[in-house]
N, C-alpha and C positions, 0 to 999 in steps of 0.2 A: 154252347153244348158240349159239356165233360161227360166222357165216359170211363170205364176201365180197360176193356179191350174192346176197339172199334170192331174188327171182325166178329167176336162174338156177340156183342151190343148188338148190330144189323142184324144178327140172327134171333137173337131172344129179346132184346131190350124194347122199349118204347119207339125207340127211331125206326124199328124196322118198318113202319108204316110211311115213313119219310124217303126220299128220293135217293138212291146210291150215292147222289153228289153231292146232299146235304152235310155242311163242313162240321165235323167233330174232332174235341182237342182230349186227347187222352189224359187224364188226371195226373199218372205220375210226371207228365211234362210240365205242367204247373208247378208240381210240389218240386221237381229238381231245378227249375226257374229257365227252363228250355220253351216255355210258353208262358203267355200272359192270362191272367184271370181276369177277375173284374177289374176294369180299368177306371172305373165311376161308382160311388156309391149309390146311384139310383140302378144300376145295372141289376137283373136277376142272374142270379147261377142256376143254371139247371143241370143236373147230374142223373146219367140213366145208368143206373146200377145193375148188373146181372147178378150179383153174387158172389164175386170172388172172394174169399175169405181172407184170404194174405192181403188183398188189397183193403178190404175193409179195415182189418186189424192195422195194417201201416199208417191208413190216412187216420184213423182214431189217436194212433200212437205220437203221431204228427203234430195233430191238430193239439192233444194234450200237452206235449212238450212245449209247443208254442204259447201257450196260455198259462202253462201251472206257474202259480205262483201272484200271478197279476189277477185285477180285479175282475176278469171275464171268467174266471175257474172257482167254482165252488165245488168240493167233494161232497157227494151225497152215497148213501147207500142205497143199494138196488136190490137187495137180497131182503127176499121175505123172511120176517122173523115172528108171526103168530104165536100167540099163546098156545094155541091149542092148534099143531099142524093138520088134525085132520079135519077141522073146522075151516076152508079155505072160503067157502061161502060167507061165513061171519066175518072172516077177516077183510073181503072184499068189501063188505057194506059199512066197515070203520070208516070213519073220517080221518084223512091225516094232514098235515099242514102242509102246505104250500111254501116255499121257499121266500121269505120276507123278501130276498134279495130280487126274485124273479116280478115281484107283486108292488113292493114297496109297501105292503100292508100286513102284519103279522097276524091279524086278525081272518084272514082270507084262508078258507078251507074248499078241499075238492073232496067230494065225495063219489067214491070208485064204484059204484053199481049203477048199471043200467047208463051209464054214460052222463049221469046227472052231476052238474056242478054246482053247489052251493057257497056261497060268499056269506058273510056279516062284513059287508063293505059296499059303500056308496060306489065305489069303481064298477062293479056290476049290479047295478038295483034290481035290474031286469031277471034277474036269477032269484031272488027273493032266499029266505031262511031255510034251512032244513032242520 
């Protein structure tokens, strides 16, 4: 279990329900090489975040710099640019492509309304067509 700040996480985080002796590791120690993270591929990483913005930013920057330029990094535009900024509902209903790298299939699209996912791929036949 990795945390941002042990004292704060024990008050605000999900681990507050666990005994005070439950072992946790501050994320910064893993990033600084002072503690081990996962040691095997089958291990699951659990991070209990309480929302320290500077640590969120630092972790994202570290991750970005670690994978930038490699096969695990694909830059995507996260800023909405609708044709009509006053029609956000219409924008939300528009289908948008899912990264081919993520699915391996350029025909897959996701509909961003009501939690519906639509696919034109045999990869997800139970979703049907939209």
